[in-house]
C-alpha positions in Angstrom: 45.3 1.6 -59.7 46.0 5.1 -58.5 43.5 7.3 -56.8 43.5 11.1 -57.0 44.2 12.6 -53.5 41.8 15.4 -54.2 39.0 12.9 -54.9 39.7 11.0 -51.7 39.5 14.3 -49.7 36.3 15.3 -51.5 34.7 11.9 -50.9 35.6 12.0 -47.1 34.4 15.5 -46.8 31.0 14.7 -48.4 30.6 11.8 -46.0 31.3 14.0 -43.0 28.9 16.7 -44.3 26.0 14.4 -45.2 24.7 11.8 -42.8 24.5 8.3 -44.2 21.0 6.7 -43.9 20.8 3.0 -43.4 17.2 1.8 -43.9 16.6 -1.2 -41.8 13.0 -2.3 -42.2 11.8 -4.7 -39.6 8.6 -6.8 -39.9 5.6 -4.5 -39.7 3.2 -7.1 -38.3 0.8 -5.7 -35.7 2.3 -5.8 -32.3 0.5 -8.1 -29.9 0.0 -6.4 -26.4 -0.3 -8.3 -23.2 -3.1 -10.9 -23.1 -4.9 -9.5 -20.1 -4.5 -6.6 -17.7 -5.8 -4.8 -14.7 -6.0 -1.4 -16.4 -8.7 1.2 -16.5 -7.2 3.7 -18.8 -4.4 4.1 -21.4 -3.3 6.3 -24.3 -3.0 4.5 -27.6 -2.3 5.4 -31.2 -1.7 3.8 -34.6 1.9 4.7 -35.7 3.1 4.3 -39.3 6.5 6.1 -39.6 10.2 5.6 -40.0 12.2 6.8 -37.0 15.9 7.7 -37.4 18.1 6.8 -34.5 21.5 8.2 -35.2 24.9 6.6 -34.5 28.0 8.8 -34.1 31.2 7.2 -35.4 33.4 10.1 -34.9 33.8 11.7 -38.3 30.7 10.1 -39.7 27.1 10.1 -38.5 25.0 7.1 -39.5 21.2 7.3 -39.3 19.5 3.9 -38.8 15.8 4.1 -39.8 13.5 1.9 -37.8 10.2 1.2 -39.5 7.3 1.3 -37.1 3.9 0.2 -38.3 1.8 -0.8 -35.3 -1.0 0.1 -32.9 0.8 1.1 -29.7 -0.3 2.0 -26.1 1.8 3.4 -23.4 1.1 0.3 -21.4 2.8 -1.9 -24.0 5.3 0.6 -25.4 8.3 -0.7 -23.4 7.8 -4.3 -24.6 7.4 -3.2 -28.2 10.6 -1.2 -28.2 12.5 -4.0 -26.5 11.4 -6.4 -29.3 12.4 -3.9 -32.0 15.8 -3.2 -30.4 16.6 -6.9 -30.1 15.6 -7.6 -33.7 17.6 -4.7 -35.1 20.5 -5.0 -32.7 20.2 -1.4 -31.5 22.5 0.0 -28.9 21.2 1.1 -25.5 21.3 4.8 -26.7 19.4 3.9 -29.9 16.8 1.9 -27.9 16.2 4.9 -25.6 15.8 7.3 -28.5 13.3 5.0 -30.2 11.3 4.7 -26.9 11.4 8.4 -26.3 10.3 9.3 -29.9 7.4 6.9 -29.8 6.3 8.0 -26.4 6.3 11.6 -27.5 4.2 10.8 -30.6 1.6 9.0 -28.5 1.2 11.3 -25.5 2.1 14.8 -26.6 -0.9 17.2 -26.7 -2.5 17.3 -30.1 -0.6 14.2 -31.2 -1.7 10.9 -32.5 -2.6 9.4 -29.1 -6.2 8.9 -28.0 -7.4 8.5 -24.4 -8.8 5.0 -23.9 -10.8 3.4 -21.1 -11.4 -0.3 -20.5 -13.8 -2.5 -18.6 -12.8 -3.9 -15.2 -14.0 -7.4 -16.2 -11.4 -10.0 -15.3 -9.8 -11.5 -18.4 -10.5 -8.5 -20.6 -7.6 -7.6 -22.9 -6.5 -4.7 -25.0 -7.0 -5.1 -28.8 -5.5 -2.0 -30.3 -5.8 -1.8 -34.1 -5.6 0.7 -36.9 -9.4 0.9 -37.1 -10.0 1.1 -33.4 -7.1 2.1 -31.2 -9.2 1.8 -28.0 -10.4 -1.7 -28.9 -10.7 -4.5 -26.3 -11.6 -8.1 -26.2 -14.0 -9.6 -23.6 -13.4 -13.0 -22.0 -15.2 -16.1 -23.2 -19.0 -15.8 -22.6 -18.9 -12.0 -22.7 -19.4 -9.3 -25.4 -18.4 -5.6 -25.6 -21.0 -3.1 -24.6 -21.4 0.3 -22.8 -23.0 1.2 -19.5 -25.5 3.9 -18.7 -22.7 6.5 -18.6 -21.4 5.3 -22.0 -18.3 3.7 -20.5 -17.0 0.5 -22.1 -18.0 -2.7 -20.4 -18.3 -6.5 -20.9 -21.7 -8.1 -20.5 -22.8 -11.7 -20.8 -23.4 -12.7 -24.5 -26.8 -14.2 -23.6 -29.6 -12.3 -21.9 -30.3 -15.6 -20.1 -27.1 -15.2 -18.1 -25.7 -12.7 -15.6 -22.2 -11.8 -14.5 -20.9 -13.2 -11.2 -17.2 -12.9 -10.1 -16.0 -12.8 -13.7 -18.2 -15.6 -15.0 -21.6 -15.7 -16.7 -24.1 -17.9 -14.8 -27.8 -18.7 -15.6 -30.4 -16.2 -14.4 -31.8 -17.2 -11.0 -28.7 -19.1 -10.0 -27.1 -17.7 -6.8 -23.6 -16.2 -7.0 -21.2 -18.4 -5.0 -18.9 -16.6 -2.5 -15.5 -15.8 -3.9 -13.5 -17.7 -1.3 -9.7 -17.8 -1.7 -8.5 -21.1 -3.2 -4.7 -20.8 -3.8 -2.3 -21.2 -0.9 -1.1 -17.6 -1.2 -4.6 -16.3 -1.2 -5.5 -18.3 1.8 -2.4 -17.1 3.6 -3.3 -13.5 2.9 -6.8 -14.1 4.2 -5.4 -15.5 7.4 -3.3 -12.4 7.8 -6.3 -10.2 7.3 -8.2 -12.1 9.9 -5.3 -12.0 12.4 -4.8 -8.2 11.9 -8.3 -6.8 11.1 -7.2 -3.2 11.6 -4.1 -3.5 9.4 -4.7 -2.3 5.8 -4.8 -5.2 3.2 -5.6 -4.6 -0.4 -5.7 -6.9 -3.4 -2.9 -6.9 -5.9 -2.7 -3.8 -8.0 -4.2 -1.5 -5.3 -2.7 0.5 -2.5 -4.1 1.3 1.0 -4.6 5.0 1.1 -5.9 7.2 3.9 -9.1 9.1 3.6 -10.5 12.2 5.3 -12.6 11.2 8.2 -13.2 12.5 11.7 -11.3 10.3 14.1 -9.5 7.0 13.6 -7.2 5.9 10.8 -9.6 5.4 8.0 -8.4 4.0 4.7 -9.5 2.6 1.4 -8.0 0.5 -1.4 -7.0 2.6 -4.4 -5.6 1.9 -7.9 -3.0 4.7 -7.9 -2.3 4.1 -11.6 -5.7 5.5 -12.6 -7.3 7.2 -9.6 -7.8 10.9 -10.3 -7.3 12.1 -6.7 -4.4 9.7 -5.8 -2.4 9.5 -9.0 1.0 7.8 -8.7 0.6 7.3 -5.0 -1.7 8.0 -2.1 -2.7 11.7 -1.6 -2.9 10.8 2.1 -0.2 8.2 2.7 -0.5 5.8 5.6 3.2 5.5 6.0 5.8 8.3 6.2 8.0 6.4 3.8 5.3 6.1 1.1 5.6 8.2 -2.1 2.8 10.8 -2.1 0.5 10.9 -5.0 -1.0 13.9 -6.9 -4.6 15.1 -7.0 -5.0 15.7 -10.7 -8.3 17.5 -10.2 -6.4 20.3 -8.4 -4.1 21.2 -11.3 -4.8 24.9 -12.0 -6.9 25.9 -15.0 -7.7 22.3 -16.2 -11.0 21.4 -18.0 -10.3 17.8 -18.8 -7.7 15.6 -17.0 -7.1 11.9 -16.2 -4.7 9.7 -14.4 -2.9 7.5 -16.8 -0.4 4.9 -15.6 0.3 6.9 -12.4 0.7 10.3 -14.1 -1.7 13.2 -14.5 -2.5 13.8 -18.2 -4.2 17.1 -19.1 -6.3 17.0 -22.3 -8.0 20.4 -22.2 -7.6 23.7 -20.4 -9.9 26.6 -19.6 -10.2 29.6 -21.8 -7.0 31.6 -22.0 -4.8 28.5 -21.3 -3.4 25.7 -23.3 -1.9 22.3 -22.5 1.8 22.5 -21.7 4.4 20.7 -23.7 4.8 18.0 -21.1 1.0 17.4 -21.1 0.8 17.6 -17.3 -0.2 21.3 -16.8 -2.0 24.3 -18.2 0.0 27.3 -19.3 -1.1 30.8 -20.4 -2.0 31.0 -24.1 0.6 33.5 -25.3 -0.9 33.8 -28.7 -4.2 35.1 -27.2 -2.2 37.6 -25.1 -0.4 38.9 -28.2 -3.7 39.3 -30.1 -5.2 41.3 -27.2 -2.1 43.5 -27.0 -2.2 44.0 -30.8 -5.9 44.9 -30.6 -5.2 47.4 -27.8 -2.5 49.0 -29.8 -4.7 49.3 -32.8 -7.5 51.0 -30.8 -5.0 53.3 -29.2 -3.5 54.4 -32.5 -7.0 55.0 -33.9 -7.8 57.2 -30.9 -4.7 59.4 -31.4 -5.3 59.7 -35.1 -8.8 60.9 -34.5 
């Protein structure tokens, strides 16, 4: 069978001009986040979209569509993308593009992401879903509730019990001391007793300096969520420590939070808008143009009169 040379050239040219789309749908079951966490805040969103991660084969560009239908949080996004990449057989470049695209969808200003806060109750877990992206599950014996400031919390399911060291015990029963039981915990306690002036903090927190007259005062801070020591200590105790950022000092902010060690701006003062990176407030150029236009209109009316 003979092929027309002109047809072959035309077919190849059309392939080069138009990217080929390979739809590769993966299971759209809800992604299961980590069972428990020491997390006070996160940004979550329900994502239902197909993301194209292109592959360059020289003369031909192939677009591989990854179907994403899941409730995702920044805290669990890396694990989710790793599972998708493994199931699809994505290259490192495609994996990175998928991660970047989803991250931008969740955390960009005005995007699908929602700021979520969680209880500090041990054993609490994220429970992100399409109906409630900020959902959480309390440990056995507890139920979801809110405190006097409308912050989410876990309280004992029965009014006959009260919370003690992460457990619900009957009212009137004394709360036992939380003495270390594991060998590692006992070893850490011995170090604290041997060096009482040396900063020791529980796992997940860092020893940061505080402003105080005289002495080397310090406190234990969760630098992944602390507003004034975000990403590190604002007053490091060691010269080699990575300094943190005081999110409250970002110019022109109105609403800001520290999420996973990074300042996230959600609202700015009048005349300013949230920047593209979501970490600063920039001048609202549209309002400036409107003011200039109004000034020009008034000026032209003045000359006409």
